[in-house]
N, C-alpha and C positions, 0 to 999 in steps of 0.2 A: 449681420452686416449693418453698420451704422448708416443712417441717412438723416438729412435735415428736413424737418417738416415745418409748416407754418400754420397758424390759426389766427383768426381775428375776433375781436370783441368790440362792442361799443359801450361808451360811458356817457351819460348825460352831461352836457357842458354845465348846466345849472348846478348839478351835484359837485362837479370838480371845481367850478369857479367859486363855490361857497367855502372853499378851504377844507375839503374832505381830508381825512386822516392820510398822511403821506404813505402809510403802509397799505392803503386800500388797493393800489395797483399790484403790489407784491402778493397780497392775498388772492386777488383774482388770478394772477399768473400761476400761483401755486395750486389753486383749486382746479384750473384748467389742466395743469400738468397731472394731477391725480386722476381727473376724469379720463384723460387720454390713456393713462396707464391701465385703468380699469377696463375701459371700453375696448382697447386694442391689444391688451395683454402684453404690453412692452416689457421686456426684461430690464431695459435701461432707458431712462428719459432724463435729459439734462436741459435746463433752461440755458439758452445762449444769449438772447438779446430781445429787445422789443423796440418798436418805433411807432410814431403817430403818423397816420396817413395825412399827407399835406392837404388834400382836398377837404378833410374834415376840419381844418383850421379856418375855413371860410366862415364869414359872419352869417351866411345863410344856413349853415349846418347847425343843428341843435344837439349833436353828439360828436364826441371825439371817437375816431376809429383807430384802434391799435392793432398792429400785427406783431405776433410773438413767434420767435424762432426757437425750436427745440432740436436737439440731436436725439435720435431714438434708435433702439435696436430690438 
């Protein structure tokens, strides 16, 4: 039975604002996907989308917080 799950991760603003490789986020998303598959033994896991948490855009925050959505079975 398919279900949608979410996970979050943080990335240093300093790292991202210095022009980190555009594939960096994709690699993180893929690594999390592989870790979830191994940890929970999902037969199926598909990346759906990601978004940045608005409160992490505040100048007071030193990290960006991303939420990632996956379909799993």
